[in-house]
N, C-alpha and C positions, 0 to 999 in steps of 0.2 A: 610108288608103283610105276609112275611114269619114267623115273630114272632107270629102273630095272628093265622095263620094256624097251626103252630107247637104247640102252646098252646092248641088250640081246639082239635087237635089229641091226645096229651098227656093227657089232662084233661078227654077226653072221655074214654081213656083206663083206667085211674085211677078210673073213676066212675064204670066201669065194675067190677073192683076188689072190690070196696066199696060195691057193691050190693052182691057179693059173700061173702065178709067178714061179711056183715050185717046178712047173714043167720047164720054164726057161732055165731055171737053176740046174735042173737035172741034165738037160741036154748039153749044157756047157761043161758041167763037172764030168760027165761021161764021154766028153770029146766027140759027141755027135755033131755039135757045132763048135768050132774053135773060137778063141778070143777074137780073132780077126773077123769071123763071121758075125759075132755080136756087134762089133764096131760098125760093120757095114749095115746091119739091120737097124742099129740105132741111128745111123746117118740117114737111112731111108725114112725112118719114122719122123725125125726132126726136119729133114729136107724135103720130103714128098708127102707121106701119108697124113701127118698132122696139119701141114699147110692146106692140103686139099680138104680135110675135114673142117678146118676153120673157115675156109673160103665158102664151101657149099652151105654150111650151117648159117653163116652170117648173111649170105646173099638170099637164102630162102626164108630166114626167120627174123632177121634184124630190121628194125625200123627206128628212125630217129625220133619219131613221135612217141613210140612206146618206151624208148630208152633215151630221154632227153639229157640225162645226166651220165651218159656213157663214158665221158672223159674222166670221171672220178675213179673208175676202176683201175686204170693204170696207176693213178696216184695212190690208191690203197696198197698196191703192190710195192711201190717205192717206199711207202710209209712203213710197211712191215719189215722190209729190208733194213731201213735206217734204224728201226727200233732194235732189231736183232744185232746190228752192228754196234749200236750204243751199249747194249747189254754186254756184248763180248768185250768191247773196249774198256768198260767199267771193271769187269772182272780182271782183265789183264793189268789194269792200273793198280788194282789192289794186291794181286798176286804176281809178282815179277817172275816167278819160276815158270810161268806159263808162256813167257814171251819168246821162248826158243822157237816155237812154231806159230808165231803171232798171226801171220797171214792166213794159214790154214785154219786156225782157231776162229778168226773173224769170218772167214768164208763159211764155216759150218754154222755159226750163229746167225749169219745174214741171209743165206739163200736156202730155200726149201724146195722140195719136189713139187713144183707148181702145176705140172701138166700130166706126167706119166701116172701118178696116183690119183689125183682128184677126179680126172675124167672117168676112168673106169669105176671109181668108188661112187661117184654121183649116179652113173648109169645103173649100178647095182642097188643103190640105196633109195633113190627117189622114184615116184611115179613118172611115167613117160613124159607127160606134159611139163612137169616141174624140172625133170632132167634136161629136156631140150632148152628150157629157159636158162637153166644153170650153166649149160655148155656155153651159151653166149656170154654170160658174165665171166666165166673162166677165160674165154678167149680175150675179152677186153682186159682182164687182169694180166694176162700173159704178155700184153704189149709192154707194160712196164717192167715185168720180170725179165723178159728176153733182152730188152734194151739195156737193162741194168747189169745182168750177170755177165754179158759178153763185153762190157766196157768197164764199169766200176769193179765187177767181180774179178776180171783179169788183172786189174791194177792191184787188187788186194793179194791175189794168189801168186802172181808172177811179177813182182815189182822189178823194174829195171831202172838203172841210173839214167836220169834224163827222160824217162818215159812220160809221154803226155797222153791226155785223154784223146781217144780216136773215135769220132762220132760214127765212122763207117762200121764199127763193130756192133752198133746198135741196130742196124738194119739187116737182120738175118731173115731166113726164109719164113718162119712163122709170123714175124712182125710185118714183113712185106705182104704176105697173104692176107693178114687181117686188115691192113691199111687199104689194100687193093679192093677187098670185099666191101669195106665201108665206102670207098669211092664209087663202086658200082651201085650201091644202094643210094647214095647221095645224088648221083647224077641219073638215077633210074635206068642205068645200063642193063640191070638184071632182067628187065622185061624183054630185051632184044637178044639176050644171050641164047644162042642156039642149043637145042637139046643134045645134039651130038657132041657138044663140048661140056655142057653141064652134067650129063649123066656119067661119063667116065670120071670126072672130078669127084662126083658124089660116091661112086663105087670105090675109088681109091681111098677116099676119106673114111669110109666105113671100116677099113682095115686098121685105122689108127688106134682105137681103144683096145682090142685084144692084143695087138702087137706091142703096144706101149707097156703093158704089164708083163708080157714075155721078156721084153728088153730089160725091165727092172730086175727080174729074176736072173737073167743072163748076166747083167752087169754085176750083180752081187756075187755071182759065182766067179766072175773074172777078177774081182778085187784081190789085190795082194795084201793079205793081213798077217802074213807069217812073221815070226820073230818076237812074239809076245805082244800084249796089249799095253799101250801107253795109258794106264788106268786113270791117272789124275786128269790130264787134258781131255781125254775122251769123256770122262764122267762129268767134268765141269761144262764142256761144250754141249753135251747132250742134255744136261740138266737145264741149261738155258733154252736150248732149241725145243725140247719136248715138254718142258714143264713151265718155266718162267714166262716165255713168250705166249703160249696158249692162255695162261692165267691172265696176263695183261690184256690180251685182246678179248677174252671172255668178259672181263670187267668192262672193256670198251663197248662191246656190242650190247651188254645189258643196260649200260647207262645211256648210250646213244639211241637205242631202240630203232635200228634200221629195219627195213622190210625183212620178213623172215628169210628169204633166199639170200639177200645181201648179207645179213648177219651170219648165215651158215657159210657163205663163201669166205668171209673174213676169218671166222674161227677155223674153218677147215684148212685154209692156207697157213694160218698161224700154227696149226698143230702138226703140219707135215714134217717128216724127217728131212735131214739134209739132202740137197739136190745131188743126184748121181752125176750131173754135169760138172760138178766141182772136180771130180776125179778125172774127167775127160780134159778139162782145162789145164790141170796140173801136169797131166801126161803130155799134152800137146806143147807145153812150154818147158818141158824137161825139168819139172820140179819133182821133188821126192813124192809128195802126196801120201805119205804113210799115215799121218793123222787123219787126213780126209778119208782115206779108204776105210779105216777102222770105224770112224764116226758114221759114215754112210751105211756100212754093213750092220753095225749094232743098232744104229738109229732106226733102220727099217724094221728090224726085229722087235725092238721095244715099242714102236708105234702101233703094232698090232693090238696093244693094250691101251696106249695113251690116246690114240685117236678116238676109239669108241667111248673112252672115259669122258673126254672133254665135250664131245658131241652130245652124250647122254646128259651131262650137267646142263649144257645149253638148252636142250630141248625140255628138260625138267623145269628150268627156270623161266624160259621164254615161251614155252608151249610149241608144239609141233603143228604147223598149219600150212601144209603144202597141197 
């Protein structure tokens, strides 16, 4: 019964997000907002609203005494990425026919939708107090994700001869906002932060969650998937991303027995579909991105069922205690 109840609860929360995402999908498909508008909105979410949300939440709710092991969450992110990369590389080594789009294949298996989906899903799924705590854990997790996808991810998706690792790509707006907020807390600057600064940042940050899921829907509508589906590479990459990796980390959290919210964070991130940012990266570096676009589109559709399934299994085995 616990599995069925947990599945119904999670599936219902997913459907709420699907309806909101459908609004973004509809307004783009009907040309109410064009593709350029979606890119601008996405840039605003990544560059303004989400950093403001991260900064205000961390400054208000984070404490190094409450989260002494805060540093481990960026490492969890890197760990999930490396496991996904290893699984993808193993499949590519076994089946050479998939090597034609090796970079895109590895990007799909390595990087998940770490912020746009988990944040609104957590807000819809958990009680308010647990959701606020979970936001902090997601922000800490995103330090590792954002540093990795804009450096290691770019090297995978857009390899260039003689290209070297560029540490500057690691420090983007969400990472800077999180590190700045942690510094404010560490040096106790938050106590002297004037309200006329803190309140506008908080107001802008509150736009992040609804806009993020609108952007997901709009981005899905903007993806170019015409010309037929590359069935084999899409099927293999999504099988790794939506089935194999969640199963591996389901076993990990059951054996490791972390705190309930930490276990939920790990499994939730492991169960996410491929990151929409992958399409942005390929487009910005003049790569084809055909396989990426297909996997992001179909991955988000399939995750409507796979995310509730794995969360329900986790809650049935570990118990739901938030």
